[in-house]
MARSERO-440977 format. One line per 2 residues: for each residue x, y, z of C-alpha. Coordinates in pm, 1 decimal. Each point is the difference from the previous one (the first is absolute). Layout:
<sites>
X:Y:Z ~ ...;
</sites>
This chain:
<sites>
133.1:-123.5:-999.8 ~ -10.9:-331.0:-185.6;
48.6:-337.6:156.2 ~ 227.4:-276.6:-121.2;
-93.0:-363.4:62.4 ~ 269.4:-256.7:70.4;
-46.8:-377.6:31.5 ~ 211.6:-115.3:291.6;
90.4:-316.1:173.5 ~ -36.5:47.6:374.5;
248.2:-177.5:216.9 ~ -46.7:-61.4:370.5;
92.2:315.6:192.8 ~ -44.0:239.4:-293.6;
-190.9:313.6:92.6 ~ -233.7:148.5:-264.8;
-127.7:355.8:34.1 ~ -316.3:-45.5:-201.8;
-108.7:-337.3:-132.3 ~ -278.8:-78.4:-241.7;
-38.4:-378.3:-41.6 ~ 335.4:-111.8:-144.0;
92.2:347.6:-131.8 ~ 155.4:289.5:184.0;
-96.0:357.8:-87.8 ~ 292.8:237.9:-12.6;
-19.7:373.3:-71.8 ~ 169.8:101.9:-321.6;
331.9:176.4:52.1 ~ 14.7:375.5:31.9;
161.8:155.0:-309.6 ~ 86.2:350.6:-116.9;
-295.9:216.0:-90.0 ~ -73.6:121.9:-351.7;
3.9:379.2:-26.7 ~ -52.0:232.8:-293.8;
89.5:370.7:-31.3 ~ -244.1:236.3:-172.2;
63.0:345.7:-145.2 ~ 80.4:279.0:244.6;
-281.6:253.5:53.6 ~ -44.1:346.2:157.9;
343.0:110.0:-120.8 ~ 107.5:340.6:130.1;
342.0:168.5:34.5 ~ 88.2:-163.8:336.7;
-255.9:-280.7:59.6 ~ -166.1:-278.7:-198.2;
-219.2:-299.7:70.1 ~ 142.0:-348.1:-57.7;
-249.2:-275.6:-85.7 ~ 33.0:-374.7:47.8;
-215.0:-313.2:18.3 ~ 50.1:-318.1:196.5;
-126.2:-252.0:-254.8 ~ 67.8:-324.6:192.7;
73.8:-20.0:373.4 ~ 224.4:-308.6:-30.5;
-181.2:-190.3:275.9 ~ -25.8:273.6:260.4;
-85.1:369.3:28.7 ~ 270.4:264.6:-33.8;
132.9:167.7:312.3 ~ 166.6:283.7:-196.9;
-66.8:172.9:-332.2 ~ 143.3:310.0:-160.2;
195.4:153.4:-283.6 ~ 368.1:69.5:-60.8;
134.6:268.6:-235.6 ~ 321.5:138.8:-139.1;
125.3:235.6:-269.5 ~ 174.6:-291.6:-173.0;
-145.4:-324.9:-129.4 ~ 78.8:-322.6:181.9;
-39.6:-372.2:-67.8 ~ -261.2:-194.8:205.1;
135.7:3.3:358.3 ~ -142.0:-356.7:48.5;
-48.0:-112.6:359.5 ~ 174.9:285.4:188.3;
-127.5:267.8:237.6 ~ -61.5:345.0:-155.3;
298.5:147.3:188.5 ~ 222.5:-249.5:-192.9;
-178.0:40.1:-332.5 ~ 229.8:274.5:-147.5;
-304.3:231.4:-20.6 ~ 62.9:323.0:195.8;
-352.2:65.5:123.8 ~ -279.9:-203.9:148.0;
-338.4:36.8:159.2 ~ -154.1:-292.5:183.1;
-293.6:-96.3:215.6 ~ -37.0:-296.6:233.0;
-314.0:-194.4:82.1 ~ -188.9:-298.6:-130.0;
-54.0:36.4:-378.0 ~ -178.8:-232.1:-238.5;
-14.7:18.2:-379.7 ~ -95.0:334.6:-155.0;
120.8:338.6:-105.1 ~ 186.2:239.4:227.3;
150.0:348.1:-25.0 ~ 302.0:166.1:166.6;
97.7:364.9:2.5 ~ 359.7:73.6:-101.5;
129.5:326.6:146.5 ~ 318.4:205.1:-9.3;
33.4:-31.8:-378.2 ~ 196.5:234.1:-221.5;
-185.5:206.9:-260.0 ~ 29.6:-88.8:-371.9;
175.2:-329.2:80.7 ~ -62.1:-350.5:-131.3;
-60.6:-266.9:265.6 ~ -19.1:-377.0:-24.1;
-245.7:-177.5:232.5 ~ -85.5:-356.9:109.7;
-285.7:-114.7:224.7 ~ 82.9:-275.4:247.8;
-150.4:-215.9:272.7 ~ 129.9:-228.5:273.0;
-113.0:-324.4:162.3 ~ 193.4:-263.4:196.9;
155.2:-130.9:-327.5 ~ 159.8:341.5:-60.5;
-33.6:305.2:-226.1 ~ -152.7:3.6:-345.1;
22.1:293.9:-243.7 ~ -212.5:100.6:-297.0;
136.3:126.8:-328.3 ~ 168.4:338.8:-23.0;
-190.3:305.3:-134.9 ~ 134.1:354.4:-55.1;
-141.1:347.9:17.1 ~ 129.3:360.4:5.8;
-93.3:255.6:262.5 ~ -126.9:332.8:-131.3;
211.1:317.1:-5.7 ~ -235.5:218.1:210.8;
-274.2:-82.7:246.9 ~ -187.2:327.1:-58.1;
-41.0:97.5:-369.7 ~ -56.9:359.0:124.0;
375.2:15.7:67.4 ~ 77.8:-12.2:-372.0;
40.5:347.7:-145.7 ~ 23.1:85.5:-366.5;
</sites>
């Protein structure tokens, strides 16, 4: 977290939280985090692994992170909860997350279907989404099921 320095004129009765000579130190405001979405991995007929990275925490750690997906493409949902994002599926974990990569398993997928995915994170400023990536599930999980 960075600090901002402000020169202030103190009047009688003013209360300062943290004073350093004639400057007050204020924490920088909490802003939306920066998130990126990477290519989906471990693609099978009914599951796949979504990959995201929290690049910048925006002044505080994330309390949620996850991925949303759908069979149709969508514009950036902006600062809305995944349930309101127009994406039909989501997987999420809660905790205390700093910058870095994360993975989420998407389940209940249809075989041989194209999906559109976005990674996201949440802090007290709201939700932030990475760019959308697409992938297609495979036709069969077990290649031994294919007969000539």
